[in-house]
DRENPA-3360 file (N, C-alpha, C; in nm, 2 decimals, always signed):
BEGIN
1 = MRSALRLL = -2.35/+5.48/+13.48/-2.23/+5.46/+13.57/-2.20/+5.31/+13.58 ~ -2.30/+5.22/+13.59/-2.28/+5.08/+13.60/-2.21/+5.02/+13.47 ~ -2.26/+5.08/+13.35/-2.20/+5.03/+13.23/-2.06/+5.07/+13.22 ~ -2.02/+5.19/+13.27/-1.88/+5.23/+13.27/-1.80/+5.14/+13.35 ~ -1.86/+5.10/+13.47/-1.78/+5.01/+13.56/-1.76/+4.87/+13.50 ~ -1.86/+4.83/+13.42/-1.85/+4.70/+13.35/-1.74/+4.70/+13.25 ~ -1.72/+4.82/+13.18/-1.62/+4.83/+13.08/-1.48/+4.84/+13.14 ~ -1.47/+4.87/+13.27/-1.34/+4.90/+13.33/-1.24/+4.78/+13.32;
9 = PLLLAVLC = -1.29/+4.65/+13.35/-1.20/+4.54/+13.33/-1.15/+4.52/+13.19 ~ -1.24/+4.54/+13.09/-1.20/+4.53/+12.95/-1.10/+4.63/+12.91 ~ -1.12/+4.76/+12.96/-1.02/+4.86/+12.93/-0.89/+4.83/+12.99 ~ -0.89/+4.78/+13.12/-0.76/+4.75/+13.18/-0.69/+4.64/+13.11 ~ -0.76/+4.54/+13.06/-0.70/+4.43/+12.98/-0.64/+4.48/+12.86 ~ -0.70/+4.57/+12.79/-0.65/+4.63/+12.66/-0.52/+4.70/+12.69 ~ -0.52/+4.78/+12.80/-0.40/+4.86/+12.83/-0.29/+4.77/+12.87 ~ -0.32/+4.67/+12.95/-0.21/+4.57/+12.99/-0.15/+4.50/+12.87;
17 = AAADSPTP = -0.23/+4.46/+12.77/-0.19/+4.40/+12.65/-0.10/+4.49/+12.57 ~ -0.14/+4.62/+12.56/-0.06/+4.72/+12.49/+0.08/+4.73/+12.56 ~ +0.08/+4.74/+12.69/+0.20/+4.76/+12.77/+0.30/+4.64/+12.75 ~ +0.24/+4.51/+12.73/+0.32/+4.39/+12.72/+0.37/+4.38/+12.58 ~ +0.31/+4.43/+12.48/+0.35/+4.41/+12.34/+0.48/+4.48/+12.32 ~ +0.58/+4.41/+12.25/+0.71/+4.48/+12.23/+0.70/+4.59/+12.13 ~ +0.76/+4.70/+12.17/+0.77/+4.82/+12.08/+0.92/+4.83/+12.03 ~ +0.94/+4.86/+11.90/+1.07/+4.87/+11.86/+1.15/+4.98/+11.93;
25 = SPTMKDQP = +1.27/+4.94/+11.98/+1.35/+5.03/+12.05/+1.42/+5.13/+11.95 ~ +1.46/+5.24/+12.00/+1.53/+5.33/+11.90/+1.65/+5.27/+11.84 ~ +1.72/+5.18/+11.91/+1.84/+5.12/+11.84/+1.80/+5.02/+11.73 ~ +1.68/+4.95/+11.75/+1.63/+4.87/+11.64/+1.60/+4.95/+11.51 ~ +1.53/+5.06/+11.54/+1.49/+5.15/+11.43/+1.61/+5.20/+11.35 ~ +1.72/+5.23/+11.43/+1.83/+5.30/+11.37/+1.93/+5.20/+11.30 ~ +1.90/+5.07/+11.31/+2.00/+4.98/+11.25/+2.01/+5.01/+11.10 ~ +2.14/+5.02/+11.05/+2.16/+5.04/+10.91/+2.12/+4.92/+10.83;
33 = KLEKAMFG = +2.08/+4.95/+10.70/+2.05/+4.84/+10.61/+2.18/+4.81/+10.54 ~ +2.23/+4.69/+10.57/+2.36/+4.65/+10.52/+2.35/+4.58/+10.39 ~ +2.45/+4.58/+10.31/+2.46/+4.51/+10.18/+2.59/+4.43/+10.17 ~ +2.59/+4.34/+10.07/+2.71/+4.26/+10.05/+2.77/+4.28/+9.91 ~ +2.89/+4.26/+9.90/+2.96/+4.26/+9.77/+3.07/+4.16/+9.77 ~ +3.11/+4.11/+9.65/+3.21/+4.01/+9.65/+3.31/+4.03/+9.54 ~ +3.44/+4.03/+9.57/+3.55/+4.07/+9.48/+3.66/+3.96/+9.49 ~ +3.72/+3.93/+9.37/+3.84/+3.85/+9.36/+3.95/+3.93/+9.29;
41 = AGCFWGVE = +4.06/+3.95/+9.36/+4.16/+4.04/+9.30/+4.30/+3.98/+9.34 ~ +4.32/+3.85/+9.33/+4.44/+3.79/+9.37/+4.43/+3.73/+9.50 ~ +4.54/+3.71/+9.57/+4.54/+3.65/+9.71/+4.45/+3.73/+9.80 ~ +4.35/+3.65/+9.86/+4.25/+3.72/+9.94/+4.30/+3.79/+10.07 ~ +4.42/+3.75/+10.11/+4.48/+3.82/+10.23/+4.49/+3.97/+10.21 ~ +4.55/+4.01/+10.10/+4.57/+4.15/+10.08/+4.44/+4.23/+10.05 ~ +4.35/+4.16/+9.98/+4.22/+4.23/+9.94/+4.14/+4.25/+10.07 ~ +4.14/+4.15/+10.16/+4.06/+4.16/+10.28/+4.13/+4.28/+10.37;
49 = YQYEKIPG = +4.26/+4.28/+10.38/+4.33/+4.37/+10.46/+4.30/+4.52/+10.42 ~ +4.29/+4.54/+10.28/+4.27/+4.68/+10.23/+4.12/+4.72/+10.25 ~ +4.03/+4.62/+10.22/+3.89/+4.66/+10.22/+3.84/+4.68/+10.37 ~ +3.90/+4.62/+10.46/+3.86/+4.64/+10.60/+3.89/+4.78/+10.65 ~ +3.98/+4.85/+10.58/+4.02/+4.98/+10.62/+3.92/+5.09/+10.57 ~ +3.83/+5.05/+10.48/+3.74/+5.15/+10.42/+3.63/+5.19/+10.51 ~ +3.61/+5.32/+10.54/+3.50/+5.37/+10.62/+3.37/+5.32/+10.56 ~ +3.28/+5.26/+10.64/+3.15/+5.22/+10.58/+3.15/+5.06/+10.56;
57 = VIDAVSGY = +3.27/+5.00/+10.55/+3.28/+4.86/+10.54/+3.27/+4.80/+10.68 ~ +3.18/+4.72/+10.71/+3.16/+4.66/+10.84/+3.24/+4.53/+10.86 ~ +3.26/+4.46/+10.75/+3.34/+4.33/+10.76/+3.38/+4.29/+10.62 ~ +3.50/+4.22/+10.62/+3.55/+4.16/+10.49/+3.60/+4.02/+10.53 ~ +3.55/+3.92/+10.47/+3.58/+3.78/+10.50/+3.64/+3.71/+10.38 ~ +3.75/+3.64/+10.40/+3.81/+3.57/+10.30/+3.74/+3.44/+10.27 ~ +3.73/+3.40/+10.14/+3.67/+3.27/+10.10/+3.69/+3.24/+9.96 ~ +3.60/+3.15/+9.91/+3.61/+3.10/+9.77/+3.47/+3.11/+9.71;
65 = AGGHVLNP = +3.47/+3.13/+9.58/+3.34/+3.14/+9.50/+3.37/+3.11/+9.35 ~ +3.27/+3.07/+9.28/+3.27/+3.06/+9.14/+3.32/+2.92/+9.09 ~ +3.32/+2.82/+9.18/+3.37/+2.69/+9.14/+3.26/+2.59/+9.14 ~ +3.29/+2.46/+9.13/+3.19/+2.35/+9.11/+3.20/+2.25/+9.22 ~ +3.28/+2.28/+9.33/+3.29/+2.18/+9.44/+3.23/+2.24/+9.56 ~ +3.15/+2.17/+9.64/+3.09/+2.22/+9.76/+3.19/+2.23/+9.87 ~ +3.19/+2.35/+9.94/+3.28/+2.37/+10.06/+3.42/+2.33/+10.03 ~ +3.49/+2.39/+9.93/+3.63/+2.35/+9.90/+3.73/+2.39/+10.01;
73 = SYREVCEG = +3.83/+2.32/+10.02/+3.94/+2.35/+10.11/+4.05/+2.44/+10.03 ~ +4.13/+2.50/+10.11/+4.24/+2.58/+10.05/+4.32/+2.50/+9.96 ~ +4.36/+2.38/+10.01/+4.44/+2.29/+9.93/+4.38/+2.25/+9.79 ~ +4.25/+2.22/+9.80/+4.18/+2.19/+9.67/+4.17/+2.31/+9.58 ~ +4.15/+2.42/+9.63/+4.14/+2.54/+9.54/+4.28/+2.57/+9.48 ~ +4.39/+2.56/+9.56/+4.52/+2.58/+9.51/+4.56/+2.48/+9.40 ~ +4.51/+2.36/+9.41/+4.54/+2.26/+9.31/+4.48/+2.29/+9.18 ~ +4.38/+2.38/+9.18/+4.33/+2.43/+9.05/+4.22/+2.35/+8.99;
81 = DTGHAEVI = +4.16/+2.25/+9.06/+4.06/+2.16/+9.00/+3.92/+2.20/+9.04 ~ +3.90/+2.29/+9.13/+3.77/+2.33/+9.17/+3.70/+2.44/+9.10 ~ +3.78/+2.52/+9.03/+3.73/+2.64/+8.95/+3.70/+2.76/+9.04 ~ +3.73/+2.75/+9.16/+3.70/+2.87/+9.25/+3.81/+2.98/+9.24 ~ +3.76/+3.10/+9.27/+3.86/+3.21/+9.29/+3.87/+3.24/+9.44 ~ +3.98/+3.29/+9.48/+3.99/+3.35/+9.61/+3.92/+3.48/+9.61 ~ +3.83/+3.50/+9.70/+3.75/+3.62/+9.70/+3.73/+3.67/+9.85 ~ +3.68/+3.79/+9.85/+3.64/+3.84/+9.98/+3.49/+3.88/+9.97;
89 = QVTFDPAK = +3.42/+3.85/+10.08/+3.28/+3.90/+10.09/+3.28/+4.02/+10.18 ~ +3.23/+4.13/+10.12/+3.23/+4.25/+10.20/+3.09/+4.28/+10.24 ~ +3.08/+4.32/+10.37/+2.95/+4.37/+10.42/+2.97/+4.52/+10.45 ~ +2.88/+4.60/+10.39/+2.90/+4.74/+10.40/+2.77/+4.82/+10.42 ~ +2.79/+4.94/+10.47/+2.67/+5.03/+10.49/+2.66/+5.12/+10.37 ~ +2.56/+5.11/+10.29/+2.55/+5.19/+10.17/+2.53/+5.34/+10.20 ~ +2.49/+5.37/+10.32/+2.47/+5.51/+10.36/+2.61/+5.58/+10.39 ~ +2.71/+5.49/+10.40/+2.84/+5.55/+10.43/+2.94/+5.53/+10.32;
97 = VSYRTLVE = +2.92/+5.42/+10.24/+3.01/+5.40/+10.12/+2.93/+5.33/+10.02 ~ +2.94/+5.38/+9.89/+2.85/+5.33/+9.79/+2.92/+5.20/+9.73 ~ +2.84/+5.12/+9.66/+2.89/+5.00/+9.59/+2.99/+5.05/+9.48 ~ +2.95/+5.16/+9.41/+3.03/+5.21/+9.30/+3.17/+5.25/+9.36 ~ +3.18/+5.31/+9.47/+3.31/+5.34/+9.53/+3.39/+5.21/+9.56 ~ +3.33/+5.11/+9.61/+3.40/+4.98/+9.63/+3.45/+4.92/+9.51 ~ +3.37/+4.93/+9.40/+3.41/+4.88/+9.27/+3.53/+4.96/+9.21 ~ +3.52/+5.10/+9.22/+3.63/+5.18/+9.17/+3.76/+5.15/+9.25;
105 = YFFRMHDP = +3.75/+5.13/+9.38/+3.87/+5.09/+9.45/+3.92/+4.95/+9.41 ~ +3.83/+4.86/+9.38/+3.87/+4.73/+9.33/+3.96/+4.74/+9.21 ~ +3.93/+4.82/+9.12/+4.01/+4.84/+9.00/+4.14/+4.91/+9.02 ~ +4.14/+4.99/+9.13/+4.26/+5.07/+9.16/+4.36/+4.98/+9.24 ~ +4.31/+4.89/+9.32/+4.40/+4.82/+9.42/+4.48/+4.71/+9.36 ~ +4.45/+4.66/+9.24/+4.52/+4.55/+9.18/+4.53/+4.58/+9.03 ~ +4.60/+4.49/+8.96/+4.62/+4.51/+8.81/+4.50/+4.42/+8.75 ~ +4.40/+4.48/+8.70/+4.29/+4.40/+8.64/+4.31/+4.36/+8.50;
113 = TQVNRQGP = +4.43/+4.39/+8.45/+4.46/+4.35/+8.31/+4.52/+4.21/+8.31 ~ +4.57/+4.16/+8.42/+4.63/+4.03/+8.43/+4.53/+3.92/+8.43 ~ +4.56/+3.81/+8.36/+4.47/+3.70/+8.35/+4.53/+3.58/+8.44 ~ +4.44/+3.54/+8.53/+4.48/+3.43/+8.62/+4.61/+3.45/+8.70 ~ +4.63/+3.57/+8.74/+4.75/+3.60/+8.82/+4.74/+3.73/+8.88 ~ +4.82/+3.75/+8.99/+4.83/+3.89/+9.05/+4.97/+3.89/+9.11 ~ +5.06/+3.97/+9.06/+5.19/+3.97/+9.11/+5.26/+3.83/+9.09 ~ +5.32/+3.78/+9.19/+5.39/+3.66/+9.18/+5.29/+3.53/+9.19;
121 = DHGEQYRS = +5.16/+3.56/+9.22/+5.07/+3.45/+9.24/+5.00/+3.41/+9.10 ~ +5.02/+3.29/+9.06/+4.97/+3.24/+8.94/+4.86/+3.13/+8.96 ~ +4.76/+3.13/+8.87/+4.66/+3.03/+8.88/+4.52/+3.09/+8.87 ~ +4.42/+3.00/+8.83/+4.29/+3.05/+8.81/+4.22/+3.10/+8.93 ~ +4.27/+3.05/+9.05/+4.21/+3.10/+9.18/+4.25/+3.25/+9.21 ~ +4.35/+3.30/+9.13/+4.39/+3.44/+9.15/+4.33/+3.54/+9.05 ~ +4.23/+3.49/+8.97/+4.17/+3.57/+8.87/+4.10/+3.69/+8.92 ~ +4.09/+3.79/+8.83/+4.02/+3.92/+8.87/+3.87/+3.90/+8.83;
129 = VIFAYSEE = +3.79/+3.91/+8.94/+3.64/+3.88/+8.91/+3.56/+3.96/+9.01 ~ +3.44/+4.00/+8.97/+3.34/+4.06/+9.05/+3.22/+3.97/+9.05 ~ +3.17/+3.92/+9.16/+3.05/+3.85/+9.17/+2.94/+3.94/+9.22 ~ +2.85/+3.98/+9.13/+2.74/+4.08/+9.17/+2.63/+4.01/+9.24 ~ +2.58/+4.08/+9.35/+2.47/+4.02/+9.43/+2.33/+4.07/+9.37 ~ +2.33/+4.15/+9.27/+2.20/+4.20/+9.21/+2.23/+4.25/+9.07 ~ +2.13/+4.27/+8.99/+2.14/+4.33/+8.86/+2.20/+4.47/+8.87 ~ +2.16/+4.54/+8.97/+2.21/+4.68/+8.99/+2.36/+4.68/+9.01;
137 = QRKVAEEV = +2.40/+4.59/+9.10/+2.55/+4.58/+9.12/+2.62/+4.54/+8.99 ~ +2.56/+4.44/+8.92/+2.63/+4.40/+8.79/+2.64/+4.52/+8.69 ~ +2.53/+4.60/+8.69/+2.53/+4.72/+8.60/+2.64/+4.82/+8.64 ~ +2.65/+4.84/+8.77/+2.75/+4.94/+8.82/+2.89/+4.89/+8.78 ~ +2.92/+4.76/+8.81/+3.05/+4.71/+8.78/+3.08/+4.71/+8.64 ~ +2.99/+4.68/+8.55/+3.01/+4.69/+8.40/+3.04/+4.83/+8.36 ~ +2.96/+4.92/+8.42/+2.98/+5.07/+8.38/+3.12/+5.12/+8.42 ~ +3.16/+5.08/+8.54/+3.29/+5.13/+8.58/+3.40/+5.07/+8.50;
145 = KAALDKAK = +3.39/+4.94/+8.47/+3.49/+4.87/+8.39/+3.50/+4.93/+8.25 ~ +3.38/+4.95/+8.18/+3.37/+5.01/+8.05/+3.43/+5.15/+8.05 ~ +3.40/+5.23/+8.15/+3.46/+5.37/+8.16/+3.61/+5.37/+8.17 ~ +3.66/+5.28/+8.24/+3.81/+5.27/+8.26/+3.87/+5.22/+8.13 ~ +3.81/+5.13/+8.06/+3.87/+5.08/+7.93/+3.86/+5.19/+7.83 ~ +3.75/+5.26/+7.83/+3.74/+5.37/+7.73/+3.84/+5.48/+7.75 ~ +3.87/+5.51/+7.88/+3.96/+5.61/+7.91/+4.11/+5.56/+7.90 ~ +4.12/+5.44/+7.87/+4.26/+5.38/+7.86/+4.34/+5.40/+7.98;
153 = VFRAPIAT = +4.28/+5.38/+8.09/+4.35/+5.40/+8.22/+4.47/+5.30/+8.24 ~ +4.44/+5.18/+8.18/+4.55/+5.08/+8.19/+4.61/+5.06/+8.05 ~ +4.73/+5.00/+8.05/+4.81/+4.99/+7.92/+4.75/+4.87/+7.84 ~ +4.67/+4.79/+7.90/+4.61/+4.67/+7.83/+4.46/+4.67/+7.87 ~ +4.37/+4.60/+7.79/+4.23/+4.59/+7.82/+4.21/+4.52/+7.96 ~ +4.11/+4.56/+8.02/+4.07/+4.50/+8.15/+4.03/+4.35/+8.13 ~ +4.08/+4.26/+8.21/+4.05/+4.12/+8.20/+3.94/+4.08/+8.30 ~ +3.91/+4.16/+8.39/+3.81/+4.13/+8.50/+3.68/+4.08/+8.44;
161 = KVEGQKVF = +3.63/+3.97/+8.50/+3.50/+3.92/+8.46/+3.40/+3.97/+8.56 ~ +3.28/+4.01/+8.51/+3.18/+4.05/+8.60/+3.07/+3.94/+8.59 ~ +3.04/+3.87/+8.70/+2.95/+3.76/+8.69/+2.83/+3.78/+8.79 ~ +2.73/+3.69/+8.78/+2.62/+3.70/+8.88/+2.66/+3.64/+9.01 ~ +2.57/+3.64/+9.10/+2.60/+3.59/+9.24/+2.64/+3.44/+9.24 ~ +2.74/+3.41/+9.32/+2.78/+3.27/+9.34/+2.78/+3.24/+9.49 ~ +2.78/+3.11/+9.52/+2.78/+3.07/+9.66/+2.92/+3.11/+9.72 ~ +2.92/+3.17/+9.83/+3.04/+3.21/+9.90/+3.07/+3.10/+10.01;
169 = WKAEEYHQ = +3.19/+3.05/+10.00/+3.24/+2.95/+10.10/+3.35/+3.02/+10.18 ~ +3.32/+3.04/+10.31/+3.42/+3.10/+10.40/+3.55/+3.01/+10.41 ~ +3.67/+3.08/+10.39/+3.79/+3.01/+10.40/+3.82/+2.97/+10.54 ~ +3.92/+2.88/+10.56/+3.96/+2.83/+10.69/+3.99/+2.95/+10.78 ~ +3.98/+2.93/+10.91/+4.00/+3.04/+11.00/+4.13/+3.10/+11.00 ~ +4.24/+3.03/+10.97/+4.37/+3.08/+10.97/+4.40/+3.18/+10.86 ~ +4.30/+3.19/+10.76/+4.31/+3.29/+10.65/+4.25/+3.42/+10.69 ~ +4.17/+3.42/+10.79/+4.09/+3.54/+10.83/+4.19/+3.64/+10.90;
177 = NYYVVHRK = +4.18/+3.77/+10.85/+4.26/+3.87/+10.91/+4.41/+3.84/+10.91 ~ +4.46/+3.77/+10.81/+4.59/+3.71/+10.80/+4.70/+3.81/+10.83 ~ +4.69/+3.92/+10.76/+4.80/+4.02/+10.77/+4.80/+4.09/+10.91 ~ +4.68/+4.11/+10.96/+4.67/+4.18/+11.10/+4.73/+4.08/+11.20 ~ +4.69/+3.95/+11.19/+4.73/+3.85/+11.29/+4.88/+3.84/+11.29 ~ +4.94/+3.84/+11.16/+5.08/+3.81/+11.15/+5.16/+3.94/+11.14 ~ +5.10/+4.06/+11.16/+5.16/+4.19/+11.17/+5.25/+4.21/+11.04 ~ +5.19/+4.18/+10.93/+5.25/+4.20/+10.80/+5.16/+4.29/+10.71;
185 = KPYCHTVP = +5.22/+4.33/+10.59/+5.14/+4.41/+10.50/+5.14/+4.34/+10.37 ~ +5.03/+4.37/+10.28/+5.02/+4.30/+10.15/+5.14/+4.33/+10.06 ~ +5.18/+4.23/+9.98/+5.28/+4.25/+9.88/+5.23/+4.28/+9.74 ~ +5.10/+4.25/+9.72/+5.04/+4.28/+9.59/+4.95/+4.40/+9.60 ~ +4.87/+4.41/+9.70/+4.77/+4.51/+9.71/+4.82/+4.63/+9.79 ~ +4.91/+4.71/+9.73/+4.98/+4.81/+9.81/+4.91/+4.95/+9.80 ~ +4.80/+4.96/+9.72/+4.74/+5.09/+9.71/+4.63/+5.10/+9.81 ~ +4.65/+5.19/+9.91/+4.55/+5.21/+10.02/+4.43/+5.28/+9.96;
193 = FAPEEK = +4.31/+5.26/+10.03/+4.19/+5.33/+9.99/+4.21/+5.48/+10.00 ~ +4.28/+5.52/+10.11/+4.30/+5.67/+10.14/+4.44/+5.67/+10.20 ~ +4.51/+5.79/+10.20/+4.64/+5.80/+10.26/+4.63/+5.75/+10.41 ~ +4.73/+5.66/+10.44/+4.73/+5.61/+10.58/+4.80/+5.71/+10.67 ~ +4.75/+5.71/+10.80/+4.81/+5.79/+10.90/+4.95/+5.75/+10.93 ~ +5.03/+5.84/+10.96/+5.17/+5.81/+10.99/+5.19/+5.80/+11.15;
% end
């Protein structure tokens, strides 16, 4: 009996420590594992506007990638000396939308046969490009591109470049959600992901 009483403080200490240790809450366990994707398909305003409407896309941010200047400004990119493309960085939940689906929509939402332009916008910054965050993403993008070329979906060969991951520089704040803020709709990227509600 005495030995049991001697162990009582030790047992209480262990129980208190267990009670104090943080246990993952159900919300922490249920957090989705998010992934990123990066696409350049002309003016980033329209690309961002359309991708944000896709179910499973958590966020789409306008920015610059693929150049040789650190943290470039919009003016520098437009002057054409930095080598950057206007891109969007997409954060998505792969349990709700696959990377392949995002790539397939990329090829549908703009004209990937144009070189360094999209609609009325001309310049290297408007090039059609996919920056892959992994070898798996690169493989998927190349497969989709090859399948579309083989099926001759477009009247000319696809000019889109598929490249490895590049540093993403977020564009100035006035570029973010541009069409939503200004209550306008894209002039180049007019193909919605799905029929819009009337």
